[in-house]
N, C-alpha and C positions, 0 to 999 in steps of 0.2 A: 818723874818721867826724866830719862837718858835723853844725851843726845846724842844725834852718830847715826846710819843705822847696823840693824843686824844680819849678819850675813849666817850662813850656811856652806863651810868647807870639808872638803876630806880631805886629809895632810898624809902624805908620803913616807913609809916608815923612817925611814932617813933624817926628812924632815920635825917628823916628831920627837927627835933625841936630838936633833941641833935645837930647835925649840925648849925641853930645858935646860941644852946647855947656856945657850942665851940668859935663859931668867936665871942660874948662879953668877955667869959672868956681871950681872947686874948687882949679884949680893942678894938677889932674894935668895930665900929657900921656896922650890918648888912643890913639897911634900907636907907642906904649911897648911893645910887646908881647902886649896886653892885648890879648880876645875879646873882641866887640861884648859879648857876654852878660855877661862882669864889666863891664863900663863900663854896662849897663840897669842890676847889680845895686847899683851905685858911684852911680849916678843916681836911681835909685828910692832908697835907705838916706839920700843927699843932701836930696831932696825931703822926707820922710817924719820927719827934723830940724828942716828950716823948719816943717811942718805942726807941731810939738811946740813950736818956741817960737812962732811966732804964736801957740800950743794954740788950734788948730781942731780937734788932734785930744789926747786926754788926755797928759801930760808920762808916765805911767806907768801898763801896762797891769800888770792883774788877774793874773798867771801863773796862777794857776786856772781862768781864763777862757778856755785853749788851746783844752782838747782842746773845752770847754761850743763856742766859736763856729767852731772850725775842723771839726769831726765833721761837716759836712756834704762837705766837700771831699775828707780825707783816706780812698782806695779808693775815689774817684766816679768813673762812666766813664761817658760820654758818652752824651747818651742828645738823644732830639728839644728837651725844653725846651731844652737846650743849645744842641743846633744852631742852632735858635730864635732865640737872641740872641747869638748870635754871628751869624747872618745880619745880624740887624735896625744891630748894632754895627758892621761893618764896612761897609754902605747907605750909614749915617748920619758913618763915615767919609770917602768918597766923597763925601757929599755938604757936607761941608769941617765939618762939626757932630760939633766936640772931644767926645769922655768927660764933660768936666766940663762940658760944657753940657745934658745928660741930664737928667732931675730921677728925684732919687732916691729908691727907693723903699726904703727897710732895714725888713729888720725880722729881730731877732733869732730866732736859731734852738733856741734852745731849752735844756734840760738836755741834754748828752750821756747815752750810754748808752753803754758799751762790749757788742757784738756777745754776749762771754762772759757776759755781767753779763743781759738780756734775758730775758724770758721772761712765761711765764703768771702774768696776774690775773685778778680777779675777770671781767672784759672781756674775757676769750684773750690771746693772745698781743701782747705791746704790744715797741712801739720808741722809746718817750720813757717818761722818768723821772715826768711830771707825770702823776698817774692818780686817778681822782675818790675823794677818802677816805668810807670805807663810813660810815656813820652807825653808832653805836652805839648799844644798846639805850636807856641814857639818855634822848641827845639827839634819840631818835626820838617818844619820849614826850613832851617838853617842845614841839617839833614838830607834837605829831599834837594833842595840847591847846590850843598858838593857833591852831591852824586850824580847830577846832572851838568856839574860842572865836567866829572868825571867823564862820563855816556860824551860831550861834547868837544872833548880835547881828542879821541880817534884812539888812538894805540898807546896804549899803557905800558909801564915800567910794570915789576913783581912787586914791587911797594902799592902801587897803584891801583892795583887788582885788588891785591888783599884787600886792600880799603874799600873797594868799591861792593867785595865783596861781604865786608865787613858793615858798609851799612848796606845793604838789603838787608840781611838778616835782621837790623835793629829796627827799620823801619818796613819789612811785610812779613818778616818771622821766615824766612826761606832759605 
């Protein structure tokens, strides 16, 4: 069994030729019986190596982040969101706009929670490990006292009014 993920991608014609050029630049004959998929994989690995040496991406990835970062892609199916992104990508490719010219909008997916560990919380069924912590009684009393002191003060500054609103949201979900 080989490690990694199996992907299926469509490569535009200019990039197909660039893949062959990268393989030749690496000193490998792309016509020695390799499949184009193998050439694509080698070219991608080579470019990732260049990006690491240029410090564009981290030298060494934290292996513990594998599940967190790849969980959204494992066992994923096609959906409308992916379809619309693919359509936009291919429209840009046909208009000669390369993928690297697109503005990146990267958001870390957060912590992965395997399906067999997902369960119920006070808020119901969860698919995320990031849950709001419930207040212990001591913390609730301290925050209530702080809130009461602000009420008793009467006239509040902008910062104090913001803190009062924050305390209300914490204590009463308001």
